[in-house]
C-alpha positions as CSV (number, residue, x, y, z in Angstrom):
1,M,-25.2,-25.0,17.2
2,K,-22.8,-25.1,14.3
3,H,-22.0,-21.9,12.5
4,T,-21.9,-22.1,8.8
5,T,-20.8,-19.5,6.5
6,E,-22.7,-19.1,3.3
7,P,-20.8,-18.4,0.1
8,K,-20.6,-14.8,-1.0
9,T,-22.8,-13.8,-3.8
10,R,-21.0,-12.3,-6.9
11,K,-22.1,-8.8,-5.8
12,Q,-20.8,-9.2,-2.3
13,A,-17.5,-10.5,-3.7
14,V,-17.1,-7.5,-6.0
15,L,-18.1,-5.1,-3.2
16,H,-15.5,-6.7,-0.9
17,F,-12.8,-6.4,-3.7
18,V,-13.7,-2.7,-4.4
19,R,-13.7,-1.9,-0.6
20,H,-10.3,-3.5,-0.2
21,A,-8.9,-1.5,-3.2
22,V,-10.3,1.7,-1.7
23,E,-8.8,0.9,1.7
24,M,-5.4,0.4,0.0
25,L,-5.8,3.7,-1.9
26,I,-6.5,5.5,1.3
27,A,-3.5,3.8,3.0
28,M,-1.3,5.0,0.0
29,V,-2.4,8.6,0.4
30,A,-1.9,8.3,4.1
31,G,1.6,7.2,3.6
32,M,2.3,10.2,1.4
33,I,0.7,12.6,3.8
34,V,2.5,11.2,7.0
35,L,5.9,10.6,5.5
36,E,6.2,13.8,3.2
37,P,7.1,16.0,6.2
38,V,9.8,13.6,7.3
39,W,11.4,13.6,3.9
40,S,11.1,17.4,3.6
41,F,13.0,17.6,6.9
42,L,15.7,15.1,6.0
43,W,16.1,16.1,2.4
44,P,15.3,19.8,1.9
45,G,16.1,19.8,-1.8
46,L,14.0,16.8,-2.7
47,P,11.2,18.5,-4.6
48,G,13.9,19.9,-7.1
49,N,15.1,16.3,-7.9
50,V,12.3,14.8,-10.0
51,T,13.7,11.3,-10.1
52,A,14.3,11.0,-6.4
53,N,10.9,12.7,-5.7
54,A,9.0,10.2,-7.8
55,L,10.8,7.2,-6.1
56,V,10.3,8.7,-2.6
57,M,6.7,9.2,-3.3
58,A,6.4,5.5,-4.5
59,T,8.2,4.5,-1.3
60,N,5.8,6.5,0.9
61,M,2.8,4.9,-0.8
62,S,4.4,1.5,-0.5
63,I,5.0,1.9,3.2
64,G,1.5,3.1,3.9
65,M,0.0,0.3,1.9
66,A,2.3,-2.4,3.2
67,L,1.4,-1.4,6.8
68,W,-2.3,-1.7,5.9
69,M,-1.8,-5.0,4.1
70,R,0.0,-6.4,7.2
71,I,-2.9,-5.3,9.4
72,R,-5.2,-7.1,6.9
73,R,-2.9,-10.1,7.3
74,H,-1.6,-10.3,3.8
75,G,1.6,-12.3,3.2
76,W,5.0,-10.7,2.3
77,V,4.9,-11.9,-1.3
78,S,1.6,-10.1,-1.9
79,I,2.9,-7.0,-0.2
80,A,6.1,-7.1,-2.3
81,E,3.9,-7.5,-5.5
82,M,1.8,-4.6,-4.5
83,S,4.8,-2.4,-3.7
84,A,6.2,-3.2,-7.1
85,A,2.9,-1.9,-8.5
86,M,3.9,1.5,-6.9
87,Y,7.2,1.7,-8.5
88,V,6.7,0.2,-12.0
89,P,4.8,3.1,-13.5
90,Y,7.6,5.5,-12.5
91,L,10.3,3.1,-13.7
92,L,8.7,2.8,-17.0
93,F,8.5,6.6,-17.6
94,L,11.8,7.7,-16.0
95,P,13.9,7.1,-19.2
96,F,11.5,9.3,-21.1
97,F,12.1,12.0,-18.5
98,W,15.8,11.5,-18.4
99,T,15.9,11.9,-22.2
100,G,13.7,15.0,-22.2
101,L,10.8,13.4,-24.0
102,I,8.4,14.2,-21.1
103,S,8.4,16.7,-18.3
104,G,8.6,16.1,-14.7
105,S,4.9,16.9,-14.2
106,T,4.0,14.3,-16.9
107,L,6.2,11.8,-15.2
108,M,4.5,12.3,-11.9
109,T,1.0,12.4,-13.4
110,A,1.6,9.2,-15.5
111,G,3.1,7.4,-12.5
112,H,0.1,8.2,-10.3
113,V,-2.5,7.3,-13.0
114,L,-0.9,4.1,-14.0
115,M,-0.4,3.1,-10.4
116,V,-4.1,2.2,-10.1
117,P,-4.2,-0.3,-13.0
118,A,-0.9,-1.8,-11.8
119,M,-2.4,-2.1,-8.3
120,L,-5.6,-3.7,-9.7
121,A,-3.5,-6.1,-11.8
122,A,-1.7,-7.2,-8.6
123,M,-5.1,-7.7,-6.9
124,F,-6.5,-9.7,-9.8
125,R,-3.4,-11.9,-9.8
126,R,-4.3,-12.9,-6.2
127,R,-8.1,-12.4,-6.5
128,S,-8.9,-15.0,-3.9
129,E,-6.9,-13.0,-1.4
130,Y,-9.0,-10.0,-2.1
131,G,-12.4,-11.6,-2.0
132,L,-13.1,-12.6,-5.5
């Protein structure tokens, strides 16, 4: 008997896309949680350096997400684009922090908040890879 796969309905495709996004958000958080103690041990003064702390946090999230994306068999270009989505929000706001126009907490909040739309933009760019 030949196995046929029926096309996904729009609702199924959207749910698949949302589930994939949530999985990646969980992988990002896991990267922060797992790698933060390593950085704390290796770089005890890191929390006092806002610029380095923001970039290390983006790195931790990128590592967690990249690992999950490889498990899900995404290609390296997709992983690089998604990793860029972790850094771009911080890179956009760092000059404002360096010039004193925003505080460190504003930088960190803005970086985290804008990371989600940046991630979704990367996903929509390759929507077929994410089930849409």
